C-alpha positions, 0 to 999 in steps of 0.5 A: 611378954608376947613376942612379935613377928618382925616383917621386913619390906618385900618379905625380905629375911635379912637386914644389914647395915654397911658403914665404911670408914674412908680415911687418910693419914699423913704419917701414922695410922691405925697399924703403927705399933712401934713408936720408933718407926717414923713413917708407918708404911702399913697404914699408908699402903692400906690408905692408898688402896682404899682411896685409889681402888677400894672405895670405887670397888665398894661403890660399884658393888653397892650400886650393882646390888642397890644397897644404901651405905653410909660412908664416913670420911675424914678431911684428908681423904676428902682432900686426897681423893675429891673425885671419889667424894663427888661420886659418893 
């Protein structure tokens, strides 16, 4: 089988895919390990950072470097942070 040389636009050497999961949770979340814990503070803290700070930092980095990214949101994130959703 013949190997073909791959050439990216403008002579670039690397292609990357950026996908961001922008999510919010009411009580649980992905860091909940113990079923005895009613409120999962680790997940809620993680989400608060993402919605209040992290997404804005990512948007600034992507804009500054002319990077296209896909942002996957859940419905609660859209309700909690509509300003960032509009900016996206």
